[in-house]
N, C-alpha and C positions, 0 to 999 in steps of 0.2 A: 874445448871439452871441459865440462864441469864434473868434478868427482869429489867425493867426500869419504871419510873414514866411516865404516860401518861398525857394528857391534864388535867388541874386543874384550879380552880379559887376559890375565897372565898369572902365573903362580908357580908352585913347585909340586911335582907329582911323584908318587912312589917313595915317599919318605918311610924308611923302615925304622921302627922303634921297638925295642924290647926293654922293659923295665922290671927289675926284681925289687920288690918291696920286702925288706928284711925285718920281720917281727922277731920277738924273742923266741917264740915257739914254732914259727913257720915262716916260709917265704911265700909271697904271692907273685904270680907271673902275669904280665901283660905283653902281648905280642901284636903290635899294631902296624898298619900301613895307613899313611896320612896323605891326602891330596888337598892342596890349598889353591884358592883362586881369588883374585881381586878384580873388581870391575869399578869403573869410575872415569874421571876426567884425565885420561892418559893420552889424549890426542897428540900433544906436542912431542911425545917420545916417538910416535909413528911418523908424523908429518915434518918435524923439524930436527929430529935427533936430540931433543932436549930431555934429559933424563932426570930433571930436578924433582919430578913427582914420583919417580919409580923407587919403591922399596926393593932392594935386591932380593932375588929369590934365595940367594945364599943366606941372607938375614932371616928369611922365613924358615929355612931349614934349622938354623941355630935357635930360633925362637921355640920351635917344637921341642927340641931337646932341653932347652933351659926351663920351659914351663913344665915339662915332664919331671925334671929334677925338683922343682920348687913346689909342686902340688901333685895331687892324686891323678892317675889316669884310669883308675878302676872303672868308673862310670864314663864311658866314652862320650856320652851326651854332654856331661858336665865339662869334660876336657875340650870338646869341640866348641862349646860356648866360650870358654876362657880364651881359646885361640882366636876365635872370630872377633871377640871384643878387643883383644890385643892388636890385631892387625888393622882394625878400623882406627884405633888410637894412633898407631904408628904410621899410617899412610893417610894423611889428611885429604888427598885427592880421591881416595876410594869411597864409593857410595855403597858398595856391597862386598862383604867377605863371605866366601863359601868354604866350609871345611868338611871334607868327607873322610870318615875313619872306618876302617875294617879291622875287626879283632879276630885273630885265629883262635879256634876252640880248644885250648889246652885244658886237660883234666888232671887233677891231682891223683897220683897213683895210690893204690891201697896195698899195703904190705902187712901180712899177718893180721888181716882184718882191720887195720888202722890206717887212716890217711897219712901218707908220708909227708914230712914237713917240707921237702924241697925236691921231689921227683915228680915229673909230669909226663903225660903221654897225650898225643893228639889222636884220640880215638873217635870222638863224635864228629858229625858233619855240621855244616851250617855256621858260617862266620857271622858274628854280630856286626851290624853296620849302623852308621849314623851319618846324616848330612845336616849341618847347621848352616843356614843362610841368614845372614844378619845385615840389615841396613841401618841407617842412622835412626830409624824410628820403628823398626819391626824386626822380630826374630821368628824364624820358622825352624822347628826341629823335626826331622824325619828319621825315625829309627827303623831298623829292619834286621832281616836275616837273609843270607845269600847262600845259594847252592846247597840247600838241605834236601838230601835225597830221601824220599819217602815212598812207600809202596803198600798197597793192600791187595790181597789175592781174591777178594770177594767183595760184594756190595757195589759193583760197578757195571754199568751197561752202556750200550750205545746203539740206538735203534730209532726208526722213524725219521731218518735224515733224508735230505734232498738227494735225488739220484738223477743221472743222465746216462747217455750212451757209454760213457767212460767209467762208470761206477761199477766196481767189482767187489767192494768191501761188503762182507756179509754182516747182517745185523746180529747183535749178541746181547744177551741179558746176563752174561757171566764172563767177565774179563779181568785181567790184572790192570790196576790203575797205578802207574808209577810216574813220578815227576821229580825234577830237581827244583824245589821251590825256592823262589826269591820273592820275599815279601818286604814291603816298606809301609810303615804307618806314620801318618803325619799328626803331630800334636797340635792342639789349638794355640792361639796366641799366648805369649808369656813363656818364661823359662824358669820360674821359681816354684812351681806348684807340684811337680811330678817327682815321684820316687822312681828314678830312671831304671834302676836294676829290677825293682819289683814289677814295674810296668812291662818291661821287655820280656821278663820271664813269663808273666801272665799272658801276654799276647801270643807268645810262641806256644804256650800250652793250649790256648783256645784254638789256634790254627791247627795244631796236630790232632787234638781231640775231635774237632769237627770233621777233619779229613777222614779220621778213622770210622766214625759212626754214620756219616752221611750216606744216604741211599742215592748213589750217583747215577744220573741219567746221561751225563757227559762231563768232561773236564770243566766246561763253562758252568754247569750246574753246581758242581762242588766248589769252584772258585768263588761264586757269589755267596754260597752258604758260609764259607770260611770268613769272608769279609764282613758279612752281616753279623756273624757271631761275635767277631771282635768288637764291632761298634756297639752291640747290645751289652757286652760284658765290661767294656772299658770306656767310661765317659770322657776320659782325657783325650781319647783318639777321635779325630774328626774325619779321617779318610784312610783307606787301605788300598794299596796297589799290589796286585799279585801277578807274578809271571810263573806259569806252570806248563813247561814243555811236556808234551805227552811222550813219555819214554816207552815206545811200543814193545810189547812182549807178544810175539807171534807164535801161535801153536804150530808145532812141527808135524808135518805129515809123516806118520809112521806106517802108513799103509803099505809102502813098498817093502817093509820088513815084516809084514804080516802081523802088525801090532795096532791096537786101537789107542788113540790118544784121548783120554777122558779129561781133557783140559788140565793136564798135569805137566807136560813137557813143552817148553817154550824156547825160542831163540830171542835173546835180548838184542834189539837193534838200536845201536847208538845214533844212527842217522839213516835216512832223514827222520825228522820227528815233527809232530804237530806242535805248532807255536800258539799258545793261548795266553793272553794277557787281559787284565781287566781291573777297574777301579771301582770300589764301593765307597760312596760318599754320604756322610750324614746330612740330612736335610738342612739347608741354610749355610752349609760350609762352602768356602771358596772352592772353585774348580781346582783340580790338581794341576 
């Protein structure tokens, strides 16, 4: 019997990192979760028990904390690039280092109308994310936002769909459109030309504004419009991937109570939900 080792990787997942940067007039807070992966020529570790090429995952953990101490983590894209470069240097057998970072959305409190220097609340939704994939000759940075719950109570319809003998869903030209948006946008080649914070804030703003004003005929229709708007507004972005589960809000039948429901009272159903995903790619860009 002939067998061979297939694709493999290893790393450290779920690294929790909180950093307080202490300025004279304020503190800045970063609350991150980091996942690390190395791919490369690690066959001997699997087939012969030879660990000579393996950088311990405990070392990876220590590296995250050490680099957090010696440099900024404010822009998670830049921090991810530093980590990926370090791991390729530290592990000669590695051909690819992947770093995924998720940042919790802490907001500075306002007290008596003024920003408080060292008090924070997690009020908003949507974690900022990044994945850096670095090889010996190429770097890909994909930023994003995860689990951002958004809703609009008008400007959404769903009609003209395919039907069969099991279709009971009525057509509608006025429904609630709600979703927990997860978006990822991939930057072009290179890692030194982007203002990461400005770009991430701008992409998020375009996504939300487009969702709000788009005359939606379906979740798919709005998904494409959101991706298209990002590519039109942000030339540094070459592709956008959106996941938009349809969080159904179903009108309650008030007839048994002698009441009419004029599209005002709904039950929010957390499951099952419609699962809609799609990618919008700039012409000439590499496939996602």
